[in-house]
N, C-alpha and C positions, 0 to 999 in steps of 0.2 A: 077378540084375541083367539078364542077357541076355534072360530071359523077359519082364521088365518092358519092355525096349526094344522087343521084338517086339510087345507088346500096345499100346505107346504110339502115339497118332495122330501124323501128321506135325506137327500144330500143337503137341502136347505136346513132341515131340522137338525142335522148333525152339526153344521157350522154354527147354528144358533145356540145349541147346547155348549159348544166349545167356548163361545163368547161369554157364556154365563158361568164357566168353570165347572160344568156338570160333565165330567170326563166319561163316566160309565154310560150315561144316557147318550152322549155323543158316539161312543163306541157302538152301541146298539143300532143307532140310526145309520152309521156308516156301514156296518155289517149288512143292514137291509139294503142300502144303496148298492153295495158290491154284489149282493145276491141277484140284483136285477141286471147287473152288467158291470164289468170292471172298467172304471174310468179313472183317469189320473187325479181328478178333483176329489173323488171319494178316497182314494189312496193317500192323497196329500192330507186330507182331514184325519185319516186314521194314523198317519205319521205324527200328527200333533197329539192325538190321544196317547200314543206310546211315549212321546217326549214328556208330556206333563205327568204321566204316571211312572216315569223313569224305567220304562220297559225297553231295554236295548234291542232285543230281536225284533219287536214290533216296529220300533222307530225306523231301523235301517231297512227292514224288508219293505215296509210300506213306501218309504221315500225313494228307495232304489227302483221299485216298480213304477211309481209315479213318474220318476225321471225318464224311464224308458218309454212309457206311454206318451208323455209329452213330446219326446223326440220323434216317435212314430207318427204323431199327429202333425209334426212340422212346427210345433210351438217351441222355438229355441229359447225364448225369453223365460217361459215357465220352467223349461228343463234346466236353464241356468240357475233359476231361483232354487230348485231342488238341489242342484249341485252345491250351491252356497250353503244351504242348511246341512247337507251331508258333510261338508267340510267342518262345520261347527260340531256336529255330532261326533265326528272322528276324533276331534280334540277333546271334547268334554266328556263323552261317554267312555272312550277307549284310550285316551292319552296318546293318540297317534298323529302328531303334527305333520309328519311327512305325507301321510295319506290325506290329511286335511288340505295340505297345500296342493296336492294333486287334484282334488275336487275343485279347489279355487281356480286353478289354471284351466280346468275344463269349463268352468262357468265363464271365464273370460273368453275362451275360444268361441263359445256359443253366442255371446252377445256382441262380440266385435262386429262392427258393420251394421248392427241393428239401430234403428232410431231410439234415442234415449227414452227410457220408460221406468216404471217402478222396479222392474227386475234389475236394471243397472244399479239402482239404489241398494237393493239387497246384497248384491255382489260387493259393492263399495263398503257397506257396513261390516260384512264378515271379514273382508280383507283388512279393513282398518282395525278391527278387534284383534286379528292375528298379529298385526304389526305391533300393537302395544302390549299384548299378552305374552308374546314369544320373544320379541326383540327390543321392547321398550322404545320403539321408534315413534315418539309422539308427534314428530313433524309429519310423517306419512299418515299417521292416524288422523290428525287434524284435517289434512287435505281431503282424505276420503270421507270423513265424517261430514265436512262441509258440503261435499257433493251429494251425500245422502239427504241432508236437510233440504237442499235446493230441489231435489227430485221429489221428496216427500211433499213439499209445499206445492210444487207444480202439478202433481197428480193426486192431490188430496189423500195422501197416505200417512195418517197420523203416526203409525208405528215407525215408519222410516224417519219422520221428522224428529220424534222424541228420542229415538236411539242415536240419530246423528248428533243431536244437541248434547245428549248424555256423553257420548264418546268424545266429542270435541271438548266439552267441559272438563272431563276427566284428564285429557291430555294437557289442557291449559293449566290446570291445577298442578299437575306433576312438574310442569315447566316453571312454576312459581307465579303464574299469572292468575292469582287467586280470585280477584274481583271479577274479572271477565269470565273465568271458568265457572265460578259459582252462579253467575247470572244464567249461563246456559244450562247448568244442572238444575237450578230451580225451575226454569221454564220446562225442561224435559220432564221433570217429575210432576209438574202441574198438568201437562198434557196427559201424562200416564194415568193420573188419578182422576181426571175429569170425565172419564168414561168414553173418550173418543176412540180408543183403540179396540180392535176386534180380537187381536191375539193377546191373551193375558200373559203369555210367556214374555212378551216384549215389555209389558208393564213391569214385571218383576225385574227384567234385565235393566231397564232404565233406572229403577230405584236402586239396584245394586251399584250402578255407576256412581250415583250420588253418595251412597253410604261409603263406598270405597274411597272416593275423593275426600270426603270429610275425614275419614280415618287417617289419610295420608298427612293432612295438615292439622289433625286433632281438633277439628271443628265439630265436636260432639254435641254442642248445643243445637246447631243447625240439624245435624243428623237425628237428634232426639225428636225435634219438632216434626220432621218428615216421617220418621218411623211411627209416630203416633197416628199420622194420617194414613200411612200404609196399613197399619193394623185395622183402622176403621174401614178401609176399602176391602180388605180381606174378609172382615166380618160381614160387611154389607153384601158381598158377592159369594159368601160361603165358600171361600177358597183358602188354601193353605200357602204358607211361604215355601218357596223352593228351598231345597237343602242348602244350596250355595248362599242364598239370601239369609238363611238362619245363622250361618256362620258369621257373616258380616254384622248382622243385627246384634249378635252376642257381644261384640266389642262395645257397642253403645250401652248395652245393659251393664256390662262390667264397669265401664267408666262411671256410670251412675251409682255404682255400689249395689246393684241388683244381681248379686252373684248367683243366687239360687236359680233365678230365671235364665241367666246367661248359661249356666251349666245345663239346664233343661234343653235350651235351644241347641247347644253344641252336641249334647248326647244324641239328640234326634238327628242332627246333621251328620254326625259320624256314622251312625247306624244306617241311615239312608244312603249316604254316598258309598260306604263300603259295599253295600248290596248292589247298587246300580251304576255308580260312576266312580269306581275305585281310583281312577287317575286323579280325581279331584279331592280325595279325602285328606290329603296332606295339609291343606289349608285349615280344615276344621280341627285336625289333630294338633297342629301348631297352636291354634288359638286356645284349645282346651289345655294344652301344656302351659301356656302363659297364665291362664286362670289358676291352674294348680300351683304355679310358682307364687302367685300373689297370695294364695291360701296358705302357703307354707308347706305344702305337700311336695317337697323337693324331689323325692325319689320318683313319684308319679310324673312330675313335670319332666324330669330328665328322660324317663322312658318314652314319653310322648314326643319330646323333641327328637329323640333318636329315631322314632318311626317317621318323622318328617324332617330329616336331618338337613336337607339343603333349602328348605323353605326359609324365606327372609325372616319371618317371625321366630322360627326356631333358632336361627343364628343369633338374633338379638337376645332371645330367652336364655340360650346357653351362655352367652357373654355375661348376662346379669347373674346367672348362677355362679359363674366363675368369680365375679366381683364379690358376691356374698361369702364365698369360701376363701377369700383372700388370694385367689389365683389371678393376680392383676395382669401379668404378661399374657396369659391365655385369654383373658377378657379382651385385652387390646387387640390381640390377633384375630379373634372371632369378629370383633366389631370392624376391623379393617377389611376382613373378608367380605363382610356385608357391604361396606362402602364401595368396594371395587365393582359391585354390581351397578352402581350409579355414579359413573366417573364425572358427570357434569356437576360442578360445584353448586349449581343453582337448584338441583333437584331436591324437592322437599322431602323425599324419602330418606335422604341422608341424615336427617335430624336425629333419628333414633340411634344410629350408629355413632354419630358425633358425641351424643350425650355419654354413651358408655366409654368412648375413647377418652374423653376429658376426665372422667372420674378415675379411670384406670391409670392414666398418665400422672394425675395428681398423686396417687398412691405410690407410683413408681418414682416419684420425685423428679419428674420431667416437666416442670411448670411452663417452660417455653413452648414445648410441643403442645401442651394442653391449651395454652393461650392461642396458638395458631388454629387449633380445632374450634375453640370458642369463637374466634372471629368468623369462621365459616357458619357456625350455628346462628350467630347474630344476624348475618346477612339473610339467611333463610327465614328466620323469624320476622325480620323487618319486612319481608315481602308478604308473608302469610298473615301476620298481625292477629293470629288467634291467641286467646289467653293462655291455653296450655303450652304453646310453643314459646311464648314470651316468658312464661313461668320456668320453662326448661332452661332458658338463657340465664335467668336470675339464679336458679339453683346451681348452675355450672359456674357462674361468677362467684357465688358464695363458696363453693368448694375450692376454687383457685385462690380466693382471698384467704381462706383458712390455711391453705398450704404455704402461703407467703407470710403468715403470721399476722395478718390484718383482721383481727377478730371483729372490730366494729364494722368494717366494710362487709364482712361475711354476714354479720347479723342483719344489716340492712337488706342485703341481697336475698337472704332467706325469708325475711319478713315480706318482701315484695312478692316472692314466689308463692308464699302462703296465701297472700291476699288474692293473687290471680287464680290459684287453684280453688280457693273457697268460692270465688265469684262464678267459676264454671262448674261448681258442684262436683269437683273431682275429689272424692272423699279419701280414697287410698293415697293418692299423690299428696294431698294436703297433710295427712297424718305423717307420711314419710318425711316431708320437709320440716314438720314440727320437730322431729328428732334431730335433724341437721341444725335447726335453730337452737335447740336445747344444748347441743354440743358447743356451739359458738358462745352461748350465754354462760354455760358452765366454765368454759375456758377463761372467761372474763371475770369469774368470781360471782356471777349473778345467779346464785344457786336457787333462790326461791322461784324466780321466773322460769329458770330451766326446768324445775320440777313441775311447774304448772303446764308447761308445754309438753313434757313427757306424759303427764297424766292425761292431757287432752288427746294426745296421739294414741295412747293405750286404749282409751275409751273408744276412739274411732276404729282402731284395729279389731277390738273385741266385738264391736257391733257388726263389722263386716265379716268376721270369721277368718281374719288374717293371722293365723296362729304363729307363724314364724316371726312376723314383725311384732306381734304382741310380746313374744319372748324377748326380743331385742329391747323393746321399751322397758320391760320389767327389769332386765339386766342393767339398763342405764339408770333406772330409779335406785336399784340396789347400790350401784357404784356411787351415785350422788350422795346417798345417805352415809356411805362409808367415808367420803372425802370431805363433807361439809363439817364445820365446827360444831361441837356439841354444846348444849347449854349447861351452865353450872347447876348443881343440885337446887340452889335457891330459885334460879330462873325456871327450872323444870317444874318445881312445886307451884310457882305462880301460873305457869302455862296450863295447869289443869283446868283453869277457868275457861280456856278456849275450847274445851271438848264439849261436844253435844251430849244430850242425854243418852243416846244410843251408843256413842263412843265410850262414855263412862261405864255403861253396862258391859260392853265388850271388854274393856280394860279390866273390870272386876273378874270376869271369867278367865281372862288371860292369867291374872294373878293367882287364880285357883289351879292353874296348870292345865287347863283345857286346850286342846288343839283347835285350829280353825275349823276343822271338820266337826268336832264336838260342839263348838260354839254355834255353828250353823244349824245343827240339829236342835240344840237347846232353844235358840231364838226363832226357829223356823225361818231361816234366811238361806240364800244360796251361799255356797262356800266362796264364790267370787266376791259377793258383797262383803263377807267377813274379811276376806283378804284386803279389800279396799279400806275397811274401817281400821284394821290393824296398821296398815301403811300410813294412814292419816294420823293415827294416834302417835306413832313413833316420830313422824315429821313434826307435829305440833309441839311435842314434848322435847324435841331435839335429842332423842335417844336412839341408840343404834341396835338395841336388842330387846327381845321380849322379856329377858330376865331383868333388865334395868327398868322396864315399864312395870313389871310385877313388884319390884322392890319399892318403886314410887307409890304404887297403889297400896302396898302394905303400910307405908308410913302414914298414909292419909285414911286408913281404916276402910278401904274399899273392898277388902276381902271378907 
């Protein structure tokens, strides 16, 4: 191996370092190659160094010079390849789609009339990505992606094959063809992680297609499996996730309840994108805003959504905030604005907007319109068949049933939603639907089971760090205690036998007049634990206040 490196030219060594993810070593080799004489191949390699290190000036300078030198040599195919990558750079680094389209048109002009080759595939991939990223034209994207796959297989170019499969799969999933789309995405990611590709950027790009598609249909279980493999690949090759990939990966972490890790990935993505690709930072900001909303940090969420105002995630996040604040008309308007971006009723992206619309219309007492939106959501979920989307249908059915006064139907729907969320390990969503289930149970007079569901939800929220939802659960518990029938003094006396030793100890200290904070210090417990003990004591004794509990303790000599 050492002998091979000695024999290798600086150009060969630079490309070898690129394939291993050693960007700085690659830079050194390409600088040495360029010192010997400026060639388009060395400049193309240097362009990849700039791209992977998010260095805008280096990327554009090297690729534009490579483009000109390929043209001077008469190599129109390679010049077209450079033009296609410069189109992507214009969009992703600088947010200039018009300039990107100009480079794409130039690439077409160069390859028109040439025999089909790998470079035709690169132009097709970039044109297809532009179609889906800018115009949501999935039909055009599929056609171009299929051409790239064909050329990649014909000329043994694994990067083209996997990106074509990934783009085609992503387009199919958006159109509701989940099974066929996911097959292509699984194959694309397999090729990407099998070590066949020379350009690691393309590995990351293919993986992003998969995670993005999974997010659209909420197939987080599939995404989690692949993300674990991507992590192993990055560790094995000592490379880092691209900032855009970090943002997508955070959604998987958030779904799994790994909020600290999600925040870490998003913070890194925001910092990196603001520095090097400011046109792309909106996606990471919107996702961070959604995480803040779940955490209950609503002012922070609102500020982040404002910084990424037109992003789809921000529109839905703002609609959710409006729902939480009781601004139901505004929530419906924001969700409708989101839905207008995806006019085709079969597009899976519509599901998030439909959920908000249904809940808003229910609160606005427009059950017929809510039922119409529910029908659309059912059709999308029936195509996708992922557990979270099916759970969304069940939750929406429950909300509509409650609005119509059918509490038993609501209970069944919320139970089904809970089972589906639990099966997909969606901890936040499962806890939220427990509160809906508790409301249905409480409305039916089933207070004990309602309390158990609220307590389970509260425990889930507290474990996640969802402070806003924790407060809502605690408020529901308080309301339930105020509305449920109290026990007679005789029944309360006999209920003392249900208390545990620790609860009796806490009750004794309550009777002494100690606050929960004082009790926590006395017993060396957390104040949260003492709060739970006091709540359980009042529930078991059927009492509504600490004073009543203290009086009962005094009658039984516990003071």
